[in-house]
Backbone and ligand atoms as CSV (ligand in chain L), in Angstrom:
chain,resi,resn,atom,element,x,y,z
A,1,MET,N,N,-23.024,-71.118,32.033
A,1,MET,CA,C,-22.710,-71.007,30.609
A,1,MET,C,C,-23.940,-71.269,29.749
A,2,SER,N,N,-24.752,-72.262,30.136
A,2,SER,CA,C,-25.920,-72.564,29.293
A,2,SER,C,C,-26.976,-71.465,29.436
A,3,GLU,N,N,-27.007,-70.816,30.608
A,3,GLU,CA,C,-27.922,-69.686,30.785
A,3,GLU,C,C,-27.555,-68.547,29.850
A,4,LEU,N,N,-26.243,-68.318,29.772
A,4,LEU,CA,C,-25.726,-67.280,28.889
A,4,LEU,C,C,-26.100,-67.612,27.451
A,5,ARG,N,N,-25.943,-68.863,27.122
A,5,ARG,CA,C,-26.251,-69.306,25.766
A,5,ARG,C,C,-27.725,-69.082,25.432
A,6,GLU,N,N,-28.576,-69.355,26.404
A,6,GLU,CA,C,-30.012,-69.148,26.197
A,6,GLU,C,C,-30.343,-67.680,25.992
A,7,LEU,N,N,-29.656,-66.846,26.779
A,7,LEU,CA,C,-29.857,-65.407,26.665
A,7,LEU,C,C,-29.447,-64.951,25.256
A,8,TYR,N,N,-28.301,-65.447,24.801
A,8,TYR,CA,C,-27.820,-65.103,23.473
A,8,TYR,C,C,-28.827,-65.530,22.416
A,9,GLN,N,N,-29.345,-66.738,22.590
A,9,GLN,CA,C,-30.315,-67.236,21.620
A,9,GLN,C,C,-31.555,-66.368,21.591
A,10,GLU,N,N,-31.959,-65.907,22.766
A,10,GLU,CA,C,-33.132,-65.041,22.840
A,10,GLU,C,C,-32.924,-63.750,22.057
A,11,VAL,N,N,-31.736,-63.161,22.214
A,11,VAL,CA,C,-31.433,-61.913,21.505
A,11,VAL,C,C,-31.498,-62.153,19.998
A,12,ILE,N,N,-30.908,-63.245,19.549
A,12,ILE,CA,C,-30.875,-63.552,18.114
A,12,ILE,C,C,-32.291,-63.808,17.585
A,13,LEU,N,N,-33.073,-64.565,18.325
A,13,LEU,CA,C,-34.444,-64.860,17.890
A,13,LEU,C,C,-35.300,-63.604,17.858
A,14,ASP,N,N,-35.109,-62.751,18.852
A,14,ASP,CA,C,-35.879,-61.507,18.919
A,14,ASP,C,C,-35.572,-60.618,17.708
A,15,HIS,N,N,-34.293,-60.473,17.387
A,15,HIS,CA,C,-33.917,-59.604,16.263
A,15,HIS,C,C,-34.286,-60.222,14.918
A,16,ASN,N,N,-34.370,-61.549,14.881
A,16,ASN,CA,C,-34.791,-62.209,13.648
A,16,ASN,C,C,-36.282,-61.989,13.412
A,17,LYS,N,N,-37.047,-62.087,14.496
A,17,LYS,CA,C,-38.495,-61.948,14.401
A,17,LYS,C,C,-38.888,-60.492,14.165
A,18,ASN,N,N,-38.101,-59.609,14.756
A,18,ASN,CA,C,-38.409,-58.182,14.783
A,18,ASN,C,C,-37.200,-57.368,14.376
A,19,PRO,N,N,-36.739,-57.497,13.124
A,19,PRO,CA,C,-35.493,-56.810,12.767
A,19,PRO,C,C,-35.601,-55.300,12.884
A,20,ARG,N,N,-34.580,-54.668,13.500
A,20,ARG,CA,C,-34.547,-53.216,13.670
A,20,ARG,C,C,-33.991,-52.579,12.394
A,21,ASN,N,N,-34.452,-51.372,12.108
A,21,ASN,CA,C,-33.966,-50.612,10.941
A,21,ASN,C,C,-34.181,-51.378,9.636
A,22,PHE,N,N,-35.271,-52.130,9.560
A,22,PHE,CA,C,-35.565,-52.949,8.393
A,22,PHE,C,C,-36.444,-52.142,7.428
A,23,ARG,N,N,-35.787,-51.411,6.532
A,23,ARG,CA,C,-36.507,-50.575,5.568
A,23,ARG,C,C,-35.527,-50.104,4.509
A,24,GLU,N,N,-36.083,-49.766,3.333
A,24,GLU,CA,C,-35.274,-49.115,2.321
A,24,GLU,C,C,-35.051,-47.680,2.749
A,25,MET,N,N,-33.959,-47.097,2.289
A,25,MET,CA,C,-33.707,-45.711,2.656
A,25,MET,C,C,-33.491,-44.866,1.399
A,26,THR,N,N,-34.339,-43.862,1.228
A,26,THR,CA,C,-34.128,-42.907,0.145
A,26,THR,C,C,-34.339,-41.493,0.681
A,27,PRO,N,N,-33.453,-40.578,0.434
A,27,PRO,CA,C,-32.169,-40.827,-0.260
A,27,PRO,C,C,-31.147,-41.444,0.694
A,28,HIS,N,N,-30.110,-42.032,0.119
A,28,HIS,CA,C,-29.008,-42.559,0.932
A,28,HIS,C,C,-27.702,-42.122,0.277
A,29,SER,N,N,-26.623,-42.189,1.015
A,29,SER,CA,C,-25.329,-41.807,0.435
A,29,SER,C,C,-24.517,-43.035,0.030
A,30,HIS,N,N,-24.783,-44.170,0.686
A,30,HIS,CA,C,-24.028,-45.391,0.402
A,30,HIS,C,C,-24.985,-46.580,0.376
A,31,HIS,N,N,-24.663,-47.540,-0.490
A,31,HIS,CA,C,-25.510,-48.720,-0.611
A,31,HIS,C,C,-24.664,-49.887,-1.114
A,32,ALA,N,N,-24.948,-51.087,-0.655
A,32,ALA,CA,C,-24.296,-52.271,-1.222
A,32,ALA,C,C,-25.218,-53.467,-1.041
A,33,THR,N,N,-25.005,-54.460,-1.899
A,33,THR,CA,C,-25.770,-55.696,-1.838
A,33,THR,C,C,-24.869,-56.804,-1.310
A,34,GLY,N,N,-25.416,-57.603,-0.414
A,34,GLY,CA,C,-24.652,-58.734,0.116
A,34,GLY,C,C,-25.338,-60.042,-0.207
A,35,HIS,N,N,-24.545,-61.068,-0.487
A,35,HIS,CA,C,-25.115,-62.372,-0.831
A,35,HIS,C,C,-24.204,-63.457,-0.284
A,36,ASN,N,N,-24.799,-64.375,0.449
A,36,ASN,CA,C,-24.050,-65.522,0.953
A,36,ASN,C,C,-24.632,-66.780,0.314
A,37,PRO,N,N,-24.071,-67.225,-0.824
A,37,PRO,CA,C,-24.664,-68.334,-1.577
A,37,PRO,C,C,-24.691,-69.656,-0.797
A,38,LEU,N,N,-23.802,-69.802,0.172
A,38,LEU,CA,C,-23.759,-71.045,0.951
A,38,LEU,C,C,-25.055,-71.280,1.714
A,39,CYS,N,N,-25.691,-70.185,2.118
A,39,CYS,CA,C,-26.895,-70.306,2.941
A,39,CYS,C,C,-28.107,-69.719,2.234
A,40,GLY,N,N,-27.867,-68.827,1.265
A,40,GLY,CA,C,-28.969,-68.175,0.571
A,40,GLY,C,C,-29.350,-66.838,1.170
A,41,ASP,N,N,-28.509,-66.309,2.043
A,41,ASP,CA,C,-28.794,-65.010,2.665
A,41,ASP,C,C,-28.554,-63.883,1.666
A,42,LYS,N,N,-29.509,-62.944,1.604
A,42,LYS,CA,C,-29.357,-61.779,0.736
A,42,LYS,C,C,-29.727,-60.536,1.517
A,43,LEU,N,N,-28.967,-59.474,1.290
A,43,LEU,CA,C,-29.375,-58.235,1.945
A,43,LEU,C,C,-28.926,-57.004,1.182
A,44,GLU,N,N,-29.703,-55.955,1.322
A,44,GLU,CA,C,-29.381,-54.644,0.774
A,44,GLU,C,C,-29.156,-53.735,1.975
A,45,LEU,N,N,-28.014,-53.059,1.960
A,45,LEU,CA,C,-27.670,-52.188,3.075
A,45,LEU,C,C,-27.633,-50.739,2.607
A,46,TYR,N,N,-28.215,-49.859,3.372
A,46,TYR,CA,C,-28.274,-48.426,3.038
A,46,TYR,C,C,-27.665,-47.601,4.160
A,47,LEU,N,N,-26.917,-46.578,3.762
A,47,LEU,CA,C,-26.320,-45.696,4.766
A,47,LEU,C,C,-26.495,-44.241,4.373
A,48,LYS,N,N,-26.610,-43.430,5.396
A,48,LYS,CA,C,-26.555,-41.979,5.202
A,48,LYS,C,C,-25.400,-41.493,6.062
A,49,ILE,N,N,-24.336,-41.060,5.368
A,49,ILE,CA,C,-23.125,-40.656,6.075
A,49,ILE,C,C,-22.891,-39.172,5.880
A,50,GLU,N,N,-22.708,-38.497,7.000
A,50,GLU,CA,C,-22.421,-37.067,6.944
A,50,GLU,C,C,-21.265,-36.749,7.871
A,51,ASN,N,N,-20.276,-36.019,7.352
A,51,ASN,CA,C,-19.108,-35.624,8.144
A,51,ASN,C,C,-18.446,-36.811,8.837
A,52,GLY,N,N,-18.353,-37.922,8.100
A,52,GLY,CA,C,-17.660,-39.077,8.652
A,52,GLY,C,C,-18.440,-39.831,9.714
A,53,MET,N,N,-19.728,-39.475,9.895
A,53,MET,CA,C,-20.541,-40.161,10.899
A,53,MET,C,C,-21.707,-40.885,10.223
A,54,ILE,N,N,-22.097,-42.010,10.783
A,54,ILE,CA,C,-23.257,-42.732,10.268
A,54,ILE,C,C,-24.511,-42.104,10.870
A,55,GLU,N,N,-25.166,-41.267,10.059
A,55,GLU,CA,C,-26.375,-40.589,10.514
A,55,GLU,C,C,-27.547,-41.563,10.552
A,56,ASP,N,N,-27.579,-42.452,9.552
A,56,ASP,CA,C,-28.674,-43.421,9.487
A,56,ASP,C,C,-28.184,-44.663,8.757
A,57,ILE,N,N,-28.739,-45.813,9.117
A,57,ILE,CA,C,-28.344,-47.075,8.501
A,57,ILE,C,C,-29.540,-48.016,8.552
A,58,SER,N,N,-29.807,-48.698,7.432
A,58,SER,CA,C,-30.945,-49.606,7.391
A,58,SER,C,C,-30.654,-50.728,6.410
A,59,PHE,N,N,-31.501,-51.758,6.438
A,59,PHE,CA,C,-31.307,-52.879,5.529
A,59,PHE,C,C,-32.650,-53.523,5.201
A,60,ILE,N,N,-32.660,-54.229,4.065
A,60,ILE,CA,C,-33.768,-55.122,3.745
A,60,ILE,C,C,-33.149,-56.414,3.220
A,61,GLY,N,N,-33.948,-57.461,3.135
A,61,GLY,CA,C,-33.414,-58.699,2.598
A,61,GLY,C,C,-34.074,-59.900,3.230
A,62,SER,N,N,-33.568,-61.072,2.876
A,62,SER,CA,C,-34.098,-62.291,3.459
A,62,SER,C,C,-32.942,-63.250,3.694
A,63,GLY,N,N,-33.048,-63.982,4.768
A,63,GLY,CA,C,-31.971,-64.908,5.097
A,63,GLY,C,C,-32.294,-65.669,6.361
A,64,CYS,N,N,-31.319,-66.398,6.851
A,64,CYS,CA,C,-31.513,-67.197,8.057
A,64,CYS,C,C,-31.529,-66.293,9.285
A,65,ALA,N,N,-31.848,-66.876,10.425
A,65,ALA,CA,C,-31.956,-66.106,11.670
A,65,ALA,C,C,-30.640,-65.427,12.020
A,66,ILE,N,N,-29.534,-66.104,11.765
A,66,ILE,CA,C,-28.228,-65.527,12.133
A,66,ILE,C,C,-27.938,-64.287,11.283
A,67,SER,N,N,-28.148,-64.384,9.964
A,67,SER,CA,C,-27.808,-63.242,9.106
A,67,SER,C,C,-28.749,-62.068,9.357
A,68,THR,N,N,-30.023,-62.343,9.540
A,68,THR,CA,C,-30.989,-61.265,9.775
A,68,THR,C,C,-30.735,-60.579,11.113
A,69,SER,N,N,-30.526,-61.366,12.146
A,69,SER,CA,C,-30.320,-60.764,13.465
A,69,SER,C,C,-28.977,-60.047,13.521
A,70,SER,N,N,-27.987,-60.553,12.800
A,70,SER,CA,C,-26.685,-59.899,12.786
A,70,SER,C,C,-26.793,-58.527,12.115
A,71,ALA,N,N,-27.520,-58.462,10.992
A,71,ALA,CA,C,-27.710,-57.179,10.304
A,71,ALA,C,C,-28.498,-56.216,11.190
A,72,SER,N,N,-29.517,-56.733,11.865
A,72,SER,CA,C,-30.351,-55.906,12.734
A,72,SER,C,C,-29.531,-55.316,13.883
A,73,LEU,N,N,-28.766,-56.162,14.542
A,73,LEU,CA,C,-27.946,-55.696,15.669
A,73,LEU,C,C,-26.845,-54.755,15.191
A,74,MET,N,N,-26.304,-55.034,14.005
A,74,MET,CA,C,-25.244,-54.176,13.473
A,74,MET,C,C,-25.767,-52.764,13.212
A,75,THR,N,N,-26.952,-52.663,12.588
A,75,THR,CA,C,-27.482,-51.332,12.271
A,75,THR,C,C,-27.772,-50.556,13.558
A,76,GLN,N,N,-28.323,-51.267,14.540
A,76,GLN,CA,C,-28.613,-50.634,15.816
A,76,GLN,C,C,-27.321,-50.128,16.474
A,77,PHE,N,N,-26.317,-50.955,16.376
A,77,PHE,CA,C,-25.028,-50.669,17.011
A,77,PHE,C,C,-24.308,-49.489,16.352
A,78,LEU,N,N,-24.370,-49.419,15.014
A,78,LEU,CA,C,-23.525,-48.459,14.288
A,78,LEU,C,C,-24.127,-47.065,14.126
A,79,LYS,N,N,-25.424,-46.940,14.351
A,79,LYS,CA,C,-26.048,-45.628,14.164
A,79,LYS,C,C,-25.401,-44.621,15.100
A,80,GLY,N,N,-24.891,-43.516,14.520
A,80,GLY,CA,C,-24.260,-42.480,15.321
A,80,GLY,C,C,-22.764,-42.668,15.511
A,81,LYS,N,N,-22.236,-43.794,15.006
A,81,LYS,CA,C,-20.797,-44.040,15.154
A,81,LYS,C,C,-20.024,-43.409,13.980
A,82,SER,N,N,-18.726,-43.205,14.165
A,82,SER,CA,C,-17.902,-42.653,13.088
A,82,SER,C,C,-17.411,-43.776,12.176
A,83,ILE,N,N,-17.103,-43.401,10.919
A,83,ILE,CA,C,-16.601,-44.387,9.964
A,83,ILE,C,C,-15.294,-45.000,10.457
A,84,LYS,N,N,-14.477,-44.159,11.062
A,84,LYS,CA,C,-13.188,-44.629,11.566
A,84,LYS,C,C,-13.399,-45.754,12.588
A,85,ASP,N,N,-14.298,-45.535,13.543
A,85,ASP,CA,C,-14.567,-46.552,14.554
A,85,ASP,C,C,-15.189,-47.793,13.934
A,86,THR,N,N,-16.014,-47.570,12.899
A,86,THR,CA,C,-16.708,-48.678,12.255
A,86,THR,C,C,-15.729,-49.722,11.740
A,87,ARG,N,N,-14.624,-49.266,11.148
A,87,ARG,CA,C,-13.618,-50.205,10.635
A,87,ARG,C,C,-12.976,-51.003,11.773
A,88,LYS,N,N,-12.789,-50.356,12.890
A,88,LYS,CA,C,-12.218,-51.041,14.052
A,88,LYS,C,C,-13.204,-52.098,14.571
A,89,TYR,N,N,-14.493,-51.723,14.610
A,89,TYR,CA,C,-15.504,-52.679,15.078
A,89,TYR,C,C,-15.591,-53.876,14.144
A,90,PHE,N,N,-15.431,-53.620,12.843
A,90,PHE,CA,C,-15.443,-54.722,11.879
A,90,PHE,C,C,-14.339,-55.727,12.211
A,91,GLU,N,N,-13.133,-55.216,12.472
A,91,GLU,CA,C,-12.003,-56.095,12.813
A,91,GLU,C,C,-12.328,-56.913,14.073
A,92,CYS,N,N,-12.874,-56.248,15.079
A,92,CYS,CA,C,-13.205,-56.926,16.336
A,92,CYS,C,C,-14.269,-57.995,16.109
A,93,PHE,N,N,-15.301,-57.632,15.330
A,93,PHE,CA,C,-16.386,-58.584,15.094
A,93,PHE,C,C,-15.862,-59.786,14.306
A,94,HIS,N,N,-15.001,-59.503,13.339
A,94,HIS,CA,C,-14.392,-60.568,12.534
A,94,HIS,C,C,-13.619,-61.530,13.444
A,95,ASP,N,N,-12.818,-60.981,14.348
A,95,ASP,CA,C,-12.057,-61.810,15.288
A,95,ASP,C,C,-13.002,-62.621,16.173
A,96,LEU,N,N,-14.073,-61.963,16.611
A,96,LEU,CA,C,-15.037,-62.625,17.499
A,96,LEU,C,C,-15.634,-63.870,16.850
A,97,VAL,N,N,-16.140,-63.735,15.614
A,97,VAL,CA,C,-16.860,-64.861,14.992
A,97,VAL,C,C,-15.912,-65.920,14.451
A,98,THR,N,N,-14.639,-65.538,14.220
A,98,THR,CA,C,-13.697,-66.546,13.734
A,98,THR,C,C,-12.892,-67.161,14.872
A,99,GLY,N,N,-13.222,-66.763,16.114
A,99,GLY,CA,C,-12.636,-67.431,17.266
A,99,GLY,C,C,-11.258,-66.937,17.662
A,100,LYS,N,N,-10.866,-65.746,17.176
A,100,LYS,CA,C,-9.580,-65.192,17.610
A,100,LYS,C,C,-9.778,-64.523,18.968
A,101,PRO,N,N,-8.741,-64.570,19.804
A,101,PRO,CA,C,-8.896,-63.966,21.135
A,101,PRO,C,C,-9.057,-62.444,21.059
A,102,LEU,N,N,-9.979,-61.928,21.863
A,102,LEU,CA,C,-10.227,-60.479,21.919
A,102,LEU,C,C,-9.847,-59.971,23.299
A,103,SER,N,N,-9.371,-58.738,23.352
A,103,SER,CA,C,-9.104,-58.133,24.659
A,103,SER,C,C,-10.444,-57.825,25.338
A,104,ASP,N,N,-10.410,-57.694,26.647
A,104,ASP,CA,C,-11.639,-57.381,27.390
A,104,ASP,C,C,-12.239,-56.060,26.914
A,105,ASN,N,N,-11.362,-55.102,26.615
A,105,ASN,CA,C,-11.825,-53.806,26.122
A,105,ASN,C,C,-12.588,-53.937,24.814
A,106,ASP,N,N,-12.007,-54.705,23.882
A,106,ASP,CA,C,-12.645,-54.896,22.581
A,106,ASP,C,C,-13.995,-55.584,22.744
A,107,LEU,N,N,-14.025,-56.590,23.622
A,107,LEU,CA,C,-15.257,-57.330,23.843
A,107,LEU,C,C,-16.324,-56.417,24.436
A,108,GLU,N,N,-15.896,-55.558,25.338
A,108,GLU,CA,C,-16.815,-54.619,25.964
A,108,GLU,C,C,-17.364,-53.635,24.931
A,109,ASP,N,N,-16.466,-53.188,24.023
A,109,ASP,CA,C,-16.878,-52.263,22.966
A,109,ASP,C,C,-17.976,-52.854,22.096
A,110,LEU,N,N,-17.913,-54.153,21.866
A,110,LEU,CA,C,-18.880,-54.790,20.969
A,110,LEU,C,C,-20.262,-54.896,21.595
A,111,GLY,N,N,-20.337,-54.819,22.918
A,111,GLY,CA,C,-21.638,-54.844,23.593
A,111,GLY,C,C,-22.452,-56.060,23.209
A,112,LYS,N,N,-23.693,-55.813,22.787
A,112,LYS,CA,C,-24.627,-56.890,22.463
A,112,LYS,C,C,-24.138,-57.779,21.314
A,113,LEU,N,N,-23.261,-57.221,20.472
A,113,LEU,CA,C,-22.771,-57.999,19.325
A,113,LEU,C,C,-22.023,-59.246,19.777
A,114,ALA,N,N,-21.617,-59.260,21.050
A,114,ALA,CA,C,-20.901,-60.413,21.589
A,114,ALA,C,C,-21.727,-61.688,21.511
A,115,VAL,N,N,-23.047,-61.565,21.319
A,115,VAL,CA,C,-23.890,-62.773,21.230
A,115,VAL,C,C,-23.446,-63.669,20.074
A,116,PHE,N,N,-22.742,-63.084,19.088
A,116,PHE,CA,C,-22.344,-63.885,17.931
A,116,PHE,C,C,-21.032,-64.654,18.149
A,117,GLY,N,N,-20.466,-64.516,19.353
A,117,GLY,CA,C,-19.268,-65.286,19.679
A,117,GLY,C,C,-19.504,-66.779,19.543
A,118,GLY,N,N,-20.767,-67.198,19.743
A,118,GLY,CA,C,-21.092,-68.621,19.681
A,118,GLY,C,C,-20.953,-69.240,18.294
A,119,VAL,N,N,-20.992,-68.423,17.242
A,119,VAL,CA,C,-20.974,-69.006,15.892
A,119,VAL,C,C,-19.611,-69.574,15.522
A,120,GLN,N,N,-18.574,-69.199,16.269
A,120,GLN,CA,C,-17.234,-69.724,15.939
A,120,GLN,C,C,-17.201,-71.250,15.992
A,121,GLU,N,N,-18.150,-71.841,16.711
A,121,GLU,CA,C,-18.205,-73.301,16.774
A,121,GLU,C,C,-18.887,-73.896,15.547
A,122,PHE,N,N,-19.490,-73.026,14.735
A,122,PHE,CA,C,-20.218,-73.495,13.552
A,122,PHE,C,C,-19.696,-72.762,12.314
A,123,PRO,N,N,-18.601,-73.292,11.726
A,123,PRO,CA,C,-17.945,-72.569,10.621
A,123,PRO,C,C,-18.891,-72.154,9.496
A,124,ALA,N,N,-19.901,-72.949,9.214
A,124,ALA,CA,C,-20.822,-72.604,8.130
A,124,ALA,C,C,-21.639,-71.360,8.469
A,125,ARG,N,N,-21.787,-71.084,9.779
A,125,ARG,CA,C,-22.597,-69.943,10.224
A,125,ARG,C,C,-21.799,-68.649,10.284
A,126,VAL,N,N,-20.478,-68.765,10.250
A,126,VAL,CA,C,-19.642,-67.563,10.353
A,126,VAL,C,C,-19.961,-66.604,9.205
A,127,LYS,N,N,-20.130,-67.160,7.998
A,127,LYS,CA,C,-20.436,-66.324,6.833
A,127,LYS,C,C,-21.798,-65.645,6.974
A,128,CYS,N,N,-22.737,-66.311,7.613
A,128,CYS,CA,C,-24.058,-65.720,7.849
A,128,CYS,C,C,-23.932,-64.515,8.783
A,129,ALA,N,N,-23.142,-64.695,9.846
A,129,ALA,CA,C,-23.020,-63.652,10.863
A,129,ALA,C,C,-22.274,-62.438,10.334
A,130,ILE,N,N,-21.332,-62.670,9.416
A,130,ILE,CA,C,-20.458,-61.566,9.004
A,130,ILE,C,C,-20.902,-60.932,7.688
A,131,LEU,N,N,-21.945,-61.515,7.056
A,131,LEU,CA,C,-22.399,-60.994,5.757
A,131,LEU,C,C,-22.705,-59.494,5.802
A,132,SER,N,N,-23.460,-59.075,6.808
A,132,SER,CA,C,-23.854,-57.656,6.861
A,132,SER,C,C,-22.629,-56.755,7.026
A,133,TRP,N,N,-21.611,-57.254,7.729
A,133,TRP,CA,C,-20.393,-56.456,7.955
A,133,TRP,C,C,-19.574,-56.325,6.679
A,134,HIS,N,N,-19.479,-57.433,5.930
A,134,HIS,CA,C,-18.766,-57.346,4.645
A,134,HIS,C,C,-19.506,-56.407,3.690
A,135,THR,N,N,-20.826,-56.474,3.735
A,135,THR,CA,C,-21.639,-55.599,2.883
A,135,THR,C,C,-21.403,-54.138,3.267
A,136,LEU,N,N,-21.284,-53.905,4.555
A,136,LEU,CA,C,-21.011,-52.560,5.054
A,136,LEU,C,C,-19.680,-52.034,4.515
A,137,ILE,N,N,-18.648,-52.849,4.598
A,137,ILE,CA,C,-17.328,-52.427,4.131
A,137,ILE,C,C,-17.377,-52.154,2.627
A,138,ASN,N,N,-18.079,-53.026,1.883
A,138,ASN,CA,C,-18.237,-52.786,0.440
A,138,ASN,C,C,-18.936,-51.455,0.184
A,139,ALA,N,N,-19.972,-51.189,0.945
A,139,ALA,CA,C,-20.722,-49.939,0.761
A,139,ALA,C,C,-19.821,-48.742,1.012
A,140,LEU,N,N,-18.988,-48.840,2.039
A,140,LEU,CA,C,-18.114,-47.716,2.387
A,140,LEU,C,C,-17.030,-47.519,1.335
A,141,GLU,N,N,-16.592,-48.631,0.713
A,141,GLU,CA,C,-15.462,-48.522,-0.205
A,141,GLU,C,C,-15.848,-48.274,-1.646
A,142,THR,N,N,-17.044,-48.688,-2.040
A,142,THR,CA,C,-17.358,-48.620,-3.469
A,142,THR,C,C,-18.253,-47.450,-3.852
A,143,THR,N,N,-19.040,-46.926,-2.928
A,143,THR,CA,C,-19.924,-45.837,-3.327
A,143,THR,C,C,-19.671,-44.602,-2.488
A,144,ASN,N,N,-18.922,-43.707,-3.056
A,144,ASN,CA,C,-18.620,-42.470,-2.341
A,144,ASN,C,C,-19.325,-41.282,-2.970
A,145,GLU,N,N,-20.303,-41.556,-3.795
A,145,GLU,CA,C,-21.014,-40.442,-4.427
A,145,GLU,C,C,-21.961,-39.786,-3.419
A,146,THR,N,N,-22.470,-38.636,-3.793
A,146,THR,CA,C,-23.373,-37.943,-2.884
A,146,THR,C,C,-24.753,-38.613,-2.913
A,147,ALA,N,N,-25.581,-38.222,-1.995
A,147,ALA,CA,C,-26.871,-38.875,-1.824
A,147,ALA,C,C,-27.653,-38.972,-3.130
A,148,LYS,N,N,-28.227,-40.123,-3.395
A,148,LYS,CA,C,-29.061,-40.265,-4.580
A,148,LYS,C,C,-30.509,-40.497,-4.168
A,149,THR,N,N,-31.391,-40.170,-5.090
A,149,THR,CA,C,-32.798,-40.173,-4.702
A,149,THR,C,C,-33.620,-41.167,-5.511
A,150,GLU,N,N,-32.968,-42.061,-6.231
A,150,GLU,CA,C,-33.678,-43.027,-7.069
A,150,GLU,C,C,-34.645,-43.843,-6.229
L,1,ZN,ZN,ZN,-27.379,-67.820,6.738
């Protein structure tokens, strides 16, 4: 178990040090800002969605290791996925970090995102881990306009 924990920590530290898809995106079709005042995490999330699929996804921002690595892993995970599946993954990830039991299938679907299962023991960290996901849902629900080039 402690070996697993170390492996998880390595993944989180790696993505914090070297966040994937860390850039502004122009043009984009969807965008939202996320803020977790409890910890000071801030992020801007950008998406390019075509035909119900996430063609591209990126973020910028500053925050703790958990929020940065969670956003990094999320963008890596969601690229090429459909919006429909994305909502399902959000539910699974939410259950994972809040300590609700997940089926083996759901856990398998989450892949590397399972590293965040450990945060359920640290309630203050749950908001850090899920910030990028809430920002994603906001982006999907609030901005349905066509690509902008600002
Ligand atoms: Zn945080």
